[in-house]
C-alpha positions as CSV (number, residue, x, y, z in Angstrom):
1,X,13.1,-13.7,-39.7
2,X,12.4,-14.1,-36.0
3,X,10.2,-11.7,-34.2
4,X,10.4,-11.5,-30.4
5,X,7.6,-9.8,-28.5
6,X,8.8,-8.3,-25.2
7,X,12.3,-8.3,-26.7
8,X,13.4,-5.3,-24.5
9,X,12.1,-6.8,-21.3
10,X,14.3,-8.6,-18.7
11,X,14.0,-12.0,-20.3
12,X,14.0,-10.6,-23.8
13,X,17.3,-8.8,-23.3
14,X,18.9,-12.2,-22.8
15,X,17.0,-14.1,-25.5
16,X,17.4,-11.6,-28.3
17,X,21.3,-11.5,-28.4
18,X,21.4,-15.3,-28.3
19,X,19.0,-15.6,-31.2
20,X,20.9,-13.0,-33.2
21,X,23.8,-15.4,-33.3
22,X,21.6,-17.5,-35.6
23,X,20.0,-14.9,-37.9
24,X,17.9,-11.8,-38.3
25,X,15.8,-10.9,-35.2
26,X,13.4,-8.0,-34.7
27,X,11.6,-7.0,-31.5
28,X,8.1,-5.9,-30.9
29,X,7.1,-3.8,-27.9
30,X,4.4,-1.5,-26.6
31,X,6.8,1.5,-26.1
32,X,10.1,0.2,-27.6
33,X,11.4,-2.2,-30.1
34,X,11.7,-2.4,-33.9
35,X,8.0,-2.6,-34.1
36,X,5.7,-0.6,-31.9
37,X,2.4,-2.4,-31.1
38,X,0.2,-2.7,-28.1
39,X,-0.9,-6.3,-28.4
40,X,-3.7,-5.8,-25.9
41,X,-5.4,-3.4,-28.4
42,X,-4.4,-4.5,-31.9
43,X,-2.9,-7.2,-34.2
44,X,0.7,-6.6,-35.3
45,X,1.8,-6.7,-38.9
46,X,3.9,-9.8,-39.3
47,X,4.8,-9.7,-43.0
48,X,8.0,-11.6,-43.7
49,X,8.1,-13.1,-40.1
50,X,8.7,-16.9,-40.1
51,X,9.0,-17.5,-36.3
52,X,7.5,-15.6,-33.4
53,X,8.8,-15.8,-29.8
54,X,6.1,-14.4,-27.5
55,X,7.7,-13.1,-24.3
56,X,5.6,-10.0,-23.7
57,X,3.5,-10.0,-20.6
58,X,2.0,-7.6,-18.0
59,X,-0.2,-7.4,-15.0
60,X,-3.4,-7.9,-17.1
61,X,-4.5,-8.5,-20.7
62,X,-2.0,-11.3,-21.5
63,X,-4.8,-13.5,-22.8
64,X,-6.0,-10.7,-25.1
65,X,-2.5,-10.1,-26.3
66,X,-1.9,-13.7,-27.1
67,X,-5.2,-13.9,-29.1
68,X,-4.3,-10.8,-31.2
69,X,-0.8,-12.2,-31.8
70,X,-2.0,-15.7,-32.7
71,X,-4.6,-14.3,-35.2
72,X,-1.9,-12.2,-36.8
73,X,0.5,-15.2,-36.9
74,X,-2.2,-17.3,-38.6
75,X,-2.9,-14.6,-41.3
76,X,0.9,-14.2,-42.0
77,X,1.5,-18.0,-42.2
78,X,4.0,-17.9,-39.4
79,X,5.6,-21.4,-39.3
80,X,6.4,-21.5,-35.6
81,X,5.0,-19.7,-32.6
82,X,7.0,-20.0,-29.3
83,X,5.3,-19.0,-26.1
84,X,6.6,-18.7,-22.5
85,X,4.1,-19.4,-19.8
86,X,4.1,-20.2,-16.1
87,X,4.0,-23.5,-14.1
88,X,0.6,-24.0,-12.5
89,X,-1.3,-21.7,-15.0
90,X,-4.2,-24.2,-15.1
91,X,-4.1,-25.1,-11.4
92,X,-3.9,-22.0,-9.3
93,X,-7.2,-20.1,-9.2
94,X,-5.9,-16.5,-9.5
95,X,-7.0,-14.1,-12.2
96,X,-3.4,-13.7,-13.5
97,X,-2.9,-17.4,-13.7
98,X,-6.2,-17.9,-15.5
99,X,-5.1,-15.3,-18.1
100,X,-1.9,-17.3,-18.6
101,X,-3.9,-20.5,-19.2
102,X,-6.2,-18.6,-21.6
103,X,-3.1,-17.2,-23.5
104,X,-1.9,-20.8,-23.9
105,X,-5.2,-21.8,-25.3
106,X,-5.2,-19.0,-27.7
107,X,-1.9,-20.2,-29.1
108,X,-3.1,-23.8,-29.3
109,X,-6.4,-22.8,-31.0
110,X,-4.6,-20.6,-33.6
111,X,-3.8,-23.3,-36.0
112,X,-0.2,-22.1,-36.1
113,X,2.5,-24.7,-35.2
114,X,3.5,-23.9,-31.7
115,X,5.8,-24.6,-28.8
116,X,4.8,-23.7,-25.2
117,X,7.3,-23.7,-22.3
118,X,6.1,-23.3,-18.8
119,X,8.7,-21.9,-16.4
120,X,8.9,-21.3,-12.7
121,X,9.4,-17.9,-11.2
122,X,12.8,-16.4,-12.1
123,X,15.5,-15.7,-9.6
124,X,15.2,-12.0,-10.1
125,X,11.5,-12.1,-9.3
126,X,12.2,-14.0,-6.1
127,X,14.8,-11.4,-5.2
128,X,12.3,-8.5,-6.0
129,X,9.6,-10.2,-3.9
130,X,12.0,-10.5,-0.9
131,X,13.1,-6.9,-1.3
132,X,9.6,-5.7,-1.4
133,X,8.5,-7.7,1.7
134,X,11.6,-6.6,3.6
135,X,10.7,-3.0,3.4
136,X,8.5,-3.6,6.4
137,X,10.2,-3.9,9.8
138,X,8.1,-7.0,10.3
139,X,8.1,-9.0,7.1
140,X,4.8,-10.8,6.2
141,X,5.8,-14.2,4.8
142,X,3.1,-15.9,2.8
143,X,2.8,-19.7,3.1
144,X,3.9,-20.9,-0.3
145,X,6.8,-22.5,-2.0
146,X,8.7,-21.6,-5.1
147,X,11.2,-23.4,-7.5
148,X,13.0,-20.3,-8.7
149,X,14.9,-20.7,-12.0
150,X,17.6,-18.6,-13.6
151,X,16.5,-16.4,-16.5
152,X,19.6,-17.4,-18.4
153,X,18.7,-21.0,-18.2
154,X,15.2,-20.2,-19.4
155,X,16.5,-18.0,-22.2
156,X,18.9,-20.8,-23.5
157,X,16.0,-23.3,-23.5
158,X,13.8,-20.9,-25.4
159,X,16.5,-20.3,-28.0
160,X,16.9,-24.1,-28.4
161,X,13.1,-24.5,-28.8
162,X,12.9,-21.6,-31.2
163,X,15.5,-23.0,-33.5
164,X,13.9,-26.5,-33.5
165,X,10.6,-27.8,-34.8
166,X,7.3,-27.0,-33.2
167,X,6.9,-29.3,-30.3
168,X,3.6,-28.5,-28.6
169,X,3.8,-28.1,-24.9
170,X,7.2,-29.2,-23.7
171,X,8.4,-30.3,-20.2
172,X,8.3,-27.5,-17.6
173,X,11.5,-25.8,-16.6
174,X,12.2,-25.0,-12.9
175,X,15.1,-24.4,-10.6
176,X,16.9,-27.3,-9.0
177,X,15.4,-26.8,-5.5
178,X,12.2,-25.9,-3.8
179,X,12.2,-23.1,-1.2
180,X,9.7,-21.6,1.1
181,X,9.2,-17.9,0.7
182,X,10.7,-17.5,4.2
183,X,13.9,-19.2,3.0
184,X,14.1,-16.7,0.1
185,X,13.5,-13.7,2.4
186,X,16.2,-14.9,4.9
187,X,18.7,-15.3,2.1
188,X,17.9,-11.8,0.9
189,X,18.3,-10.4,4.4
190,X,21.7,-12.1,4.9
191,X,22.9,-10.9,1.5
192,X,22.0,-7.3,2.2
193,X,22.9,-7.2,5.9
194,X,19.4,-6.4,7.0
195,X,17.6,-7.6,10.1
196,X,13.9,-8.2,10.2
197,X,11.3,-10.1,12.1
198,X,9.4,-12.6,9.9
199,X,5.7,-13.1,10.4
200,X,4.0,-16.1,8.7
201,X,0.8,-15.1,6.9
202,X,-1.6,-17.8,5.8
203,X,-3.0,-17.5,2.3
204,X,-6.8,-17.6,2.4
205,X,-9.3,-19.2,0.0
206,X,-8.9,-21.6,-2.9
207,X,-5.7,-19.9,-4.1
208,X,-4.2,-20.4,-0.7
209,X,-5.1,-24.0,-0.7
210,X,-3.6,-24.4,-4.2
211,X,-0.3,-22.9,-3.0
212,X,-0.3,-25.1,0.1
213,X,-0.9,-28.1,-2.0
214,X,2.0,-27.1,-4.3
215,X,-0.1,-26.6,-7.4
216,X,2.4,-24.0,-8.5
217,X,5.2,-26.5,-8.5
218,X,6.4,-29.0,-11.0
219,X,8.5,-31.6,-9.2
220,X,9.3,-33.6,-12.3
221,X,10.2,-30.6,-14.4
222,X,13.4,-30.2,-16.3
223,X,15.8,-28.1,-14.1
224,X,18.1,-25.2,-14.8
225,X,21.8,-25.2,-13.9
226,X,22.2,-22.0,-11.8
227,X,21.1,-22.2,-8.2
228,X,19.4,-19.6,-6.1
229,X,22.4,-19.5,-3.9
230,X,24.7,-18.7,-6.8
231,X,22.3,-15.9,-7.9
232,X,22.2,-14.5,-4.3
233,X,26.0,-14.6,-4.1
234,X,26.2,-12.5,-7.3
235,X,23.9,-9.9,-5.9
236,X,26.4,-9.1,-3.1
């Protein structure tokens, strides 16, 4: 049996049906799913689970959740633990990124055979960011670049990895093109028929320097098939 944490989330809703084509799948979530469990507070019961796909994440506590899940997986003799992470987790000095790196380390240290896939920001997250920024009549545009990737491409890769043998950390997965945040916002504005002034905003500190240096990018990553432009066209 395969257990998917975060199976009712935006990525999980794509992954779970694909996995169900290959066998029994159950979901685990804090407020929904076949198993109710808050991974930031407790270890889940994993009796009978052979493979775990860890997609659950939040604003904080992802490292704690990964440690609880990894301990439970070790006790239950899970044979494969698949984990989704983010490109730049160990290079961008932000608290959320450090939590992602710590979550990866918890998986690695668990003793459970594992696969870790780092992905870029999803298209829908880039769209959500642009929509949030565009609420202001003057749009603050942070000086960073993204390689947005389609959630479907990530889901298909995760399914492939889940059905295969544990592979450790595999090549990153990003979109086929790098965009400045200003480019993403302009595409959103054109698609929605809105008009805004854009105001470049420098990012301060070590995190700002990391983003300017492209530490959140992976230029030699594997790339998804669906482009940002295709995603934007579908939003219309």
